[in-house]
matplotlib code that plots the C-alpha trace (Angstrom):
import matplotlib.pyplot as plt

x = [10.2, 9.4, 13.1, 14.1, 11.7, 13.1, 16.7, 15.9, 14.1, 16.9, 19.6, 17.8, 17.6, 21.2, 20.5, 22.8, 25.2, 26.6, 27.3, 30.3, 29.8, 32.4, 34.2, 34.5, 35.7, 38.3, 39.4, 39.8, 42.0, 44.1, 44.4, 45.5, 48.1, 49.3, 49.6, 51.6, 54.0, 54.3, 51.8, 52.4, 48.8, 45.0, 43.9, 40.3, 38.7, 35.1, 35.7, 37.9, 36.3, 32.8, 30.7, 31.6, 35.2, 34.4, 35.2, 32.2, 33.3, 33.8, 30.3, 28.8, 31.0, 30.6, 26.8, 26.6, 28.6, 26.3, 23.2, 24.5, 24.9, 21.3, 20.0, 21.2, 18.4, 15.6, 14.9, 14.9, 12.4, 10.1, 10.3, 9.2, 6.2, 5.1, 5.5, 3.2, 0.4, -1.4, -1.3, -3.4, -6.9, -8.8, -9.3, -9.4, -6.1, -4.5, -5.5, -4.0, -0.8, -0.5, -1.1, 1.5, 4.1, 3.5, 3.7, 7.0, 8.5, 7.6, 9.4, 6.4, 6.6, 3.6, 1.2, 0.6, -2.9, -1.5, 0.7, -1.7, -4.4, -2.2, -1.8, -4.0, -1.6, 1.3, -0.5, -0.9, -0.4, 1.5, 3.5, 3.1, 6.2, 5.7, 5.1, 8.2, 10.5, 14.2, 15.4, 13.0, 14.3, 17.9, 17.1, 15.2, 18.1, 20.5, 18.0, 18.3, 22.1, 21.9, 23.9, 21.8, 24.1, 22.0, 19.5, 15.9, 14.5, 17.2, 16.7, 12.9, 13.5, 16.0, 13.9, 10.9, 12.8, 14.4, 11.0, 9.3, 12.0, 11.7, 7.9, 8.2, 10.7, 8.3, 5.5, 7.9, 9.1, 5.5, 4.7, 7.9, 7.1, 9.4, 9.6, 11.6, 14.4, 17.6, 18.4, 21.0, 18.6, 16.0, 18.5, 19.7, 16.2, 15.5, 18.7, 17.9, 14.5, 15.9, 16.2, 19.6, 19.1, 22.7, 21.7, 18.2, 17.2, 16.1, 12.5, 12.2, 13.6, 11.0, 8.2, 9.4, 9.7, 6.2, 4.9, 6.8, 5.4, 1.9, 2.2, 4.1, 1.7, -1.3, 0.0, -0.6, 2.2, 0.7, 1.1, 4.7, 5.9, 4.5, 6.7, 9.7, 8.9, 8.3, 12.1, 12.0, 8.5, 8.6, 12.3, 13.1, 11.5, 11.6, 12.7, 16.4, 17.3, 19.0, 22.1]
y = [-3.1, -4.9, -4.7, -6.2, -9.1, -9.8, -9.7, -11.9, -14.5, -14.5, -14.8, -17.7, -19.6, -20.7, -22.6, -23.5, -25.3, -22.0, -20.6, -22.2, -23.5, -23.1, -26.3, -25.1, -21.7, -23.4, -25.5, -22.4, -20.9, -24.0, -24.0, -20.4, -21.2, -24.2, -22.1, -19.5, -22.3, -23.5, -26.4, -28.2, -28.3, -28.1, -31.7, -31.3, -28.1, -29.5, -29.7, -26.6, -24.1, -22.6, -22.7, -19.2, -20.3, -23.4, -23.4, -24.1, -27.7, -28.1, -26.8, -29.5, -32.3, -31.4, -30.9, -34.3, -35.8, -34.2, -35.3, -38.8, -38.8, -37.7, -40.0, -43.0, -42.4, -42.4, -46.1, -46.3, -43.4, -44.9, -48.3, -46.9, -45.2, -48.6, -50.2, -47.8, -48.1, -50.7, -48.2, -45.7, -46.0, -44.5, -47.0, -44.3, -42.8, -46.3, -46.7, -43.3, -44.1, -47.5, -45.9, -43.2, -45.6, -47.9, -45.0, -43.9, -47.4, -47.8, -44.6, -42.3, -38.7, -38.1, -35.3, -32.5, -33.7, -37.3, -35.8, -33.4, -36.1, -37.6, -34.5, -36.0, -39.0, -36.6, -34.4, -37.1, -40.9, -42.6, -39.9, -36.7, -34.9, -36.1, -39.7, -40.2, -43.0, -42.6, -44.5, -42.5, -39.2, -40.3, -41.1, -37.8, -36.0, -37.5, -36.5, -32.9, -33.2, -32.9, -35.2, -38.1, -38.7, -37.0, -38.1, -38.5, -35.4, -33.3, -34.9, -34.2, -30.6, -29.8, -31.4, -29.5, -26.2, -26.7, -27.6, -24.5, -22.3, -23.8, -23.4, -19.7, -19.2, -20.9, -18.4, -15.5, -17.0, -17.5, -13.8, -12.8, -15.0, -17.6, -15.5, -12.9, -15.4, -15.7, -19.1, -19.7, -18.7, -21.2, -24.0, -23.2, -23.1, -26.5, -28.1, -26.9, -28.6, -32.0, -31.9, -32.4, -29.3, -29.3, -31.5, -30.2, -27.5, -24.2, -24.5, -27.9, -26.5, -23.7, -26.2, -28.4, -25.4, -24.4, -27.8, -27.6, -24.2, -25.4, -28.2, -26.1, -23.2, -25.5, -27.0, -25.9, -26.1, -29.3, -30.9, -30.0, -33.7, -34.0, -31.1, -32.9, -36.1, -34.1, -33.7, -37.3, -37.8, -34.9, -35.2, -38.9, -39.5, -36.1, -36.0, -35.4, -36.7, -39.9, -39.3]
z = [-60.1, -63.4, -64.3, -61.0, -61.4, -64.9, -63.6, -60.7, -62.8, -65.4, -62.8, -61.1, -64.4, -64.0, -60.7, -57.9, -60.2, -61.3, -57.9, -56.2, -52.7, -49.9, -50.8, -54.5, -53.4, -51.2, -54.2, -56.3, -53.6, -53.5, -57.3, -57.3, -54.7, -56.8, -59.9, -58.0, -56.9, -60.5, -60.6, -63.9, -65.3, -64.7, -64.4, -63.1, -64.6, -64.0, -60.2, -59.9, -62.2, -62.0, -65.2, -66.2, -66.9, -69.0, -72.7, -75.0, -75.5, -71.7, -71.1, -73.4, -72.0, -68.4, -68.6, -70.3, -67.4, -64.8, -66.7, -66.9, -63.1, -62.5, -65.3, -63.3, -60.8, -63.3, -63.4, -59.6, -59.4, -62.0, -60.4, -57.1, -58.8, -60.1, -56.7, -55.0, -57.5, -55.4, -52.5, -54.3, -52.9, -55.8, -58.7, -61.3, -60.1, -60.0, -63.6, -64.6, -62.7, -64.4, -67.8, -67.2, -66.1, -69.0, -71.5, -70.0, -69.9, -73.6, -74.5, -74.9, -73.8, -71.5, -72.2, -69.7, -68.9, -68.2, -65.5, -64.0, -63.7, -60.9, -58.8, -56.0, -55.7, -55.0, -52.4, -49.8, -49.3, -51.0, -52.8, -50.9, -49.8, -46.2, -47.3, -49.4, -48.3, -47.7, -50.8, -53.0, -51.6, -52.2, -55.8, -56.2, -54.7, -57.3, -60.0, -58.7, -58.5, -54.7, -52.4, -51.1, -48.1, -45.5, -42.8, -44.1, -42.4, -44.0, -47.4, -47.2, -46.0, -48.7, -51.5, -50.4, -50.2, -53.7, -55.2, -53.7, -55.0, -58.5, -58.3, -57.4, -60.2, -62.6, -61.7, -62.2, -65.5, -66.7, -66.1, -67.8, -70.8, -72.4, -75.5, -73.5, -72.9, -74.9, -76.4, -73.7, -71.0, -72.3, -72.4, -68.9, -67.6, -69.1, -67.8, -64.3, -64.5, -65.6, -69.4, -71.1, -73.3, -74.7, -77.6, -78.3, -80.7, -79.2, -80.4, -78.8, -75.6, -75.6, -76.2, -73.4, -71.0, -71.9, -70.9, -67.6, -66.8, -67.7, -65.1, -62.5, -62.5, -62.1, -58.9, -55.3, -52.7, -51.2, -54.7, -55.2, -54.9, -58.4, -59.6, -58.0, -59.8, -63.0, -63.3, -64.4, -65.8, -68.3, -69.4, -69.6, -73.1, -74.6, -78.3, -78.6, -75.1, -76.2, -74.3]

ax = plt.figure().add_subplot(projection="3d")
ax.plot(x, y, z, "-o")
ax.set_aspect("equal")
plt.show()
């Protein structure tokens, strides 16, 4: 039983990016047919090959490309957080939110307690999962490398489902212990959660993952909108993420 939990947690670290969807499988079939018919060369390995077949250089280059895509949504997400500050009814929480946004905008990596102090704001109006606006959900979807081109109710359902899964994986990973992970598993776990770990030393990745787990394991299911936003809040200014 313990071994199965370890294997499940480790397999899950790689996330959905490693598992090809139906359209990727179809592309691979087309590529194989093309090669059989003498296609001249592989032009798009990032789109046509799953991560297992990438060369080490391709792994770094392609993960950089994917991170650049999700990083484009960061300013939009942070801007939305600033806009909803006046909608927070509690004066103390408004002050905490203002302070957090200011720190992040000035390039400071927030402490765990800075983020957890706002859990109430993300459990109901204005930032609870059920209260998120369409534009914010689209930006959060891009930050999670999910397509934003869906109706609002599907975006909300999918974001909630993905966040719940990550939350469950975090609890399993916390029981397993970060020290039990290999360097590659640590980097994969960080990347899945929003950090471009390809250019960060292993020790720094382990420290960041520890911060993430501390936040995640402190949250209830009703507060998981904070974990969803944490993909940006905890990663955007972390040391070594200048790309």
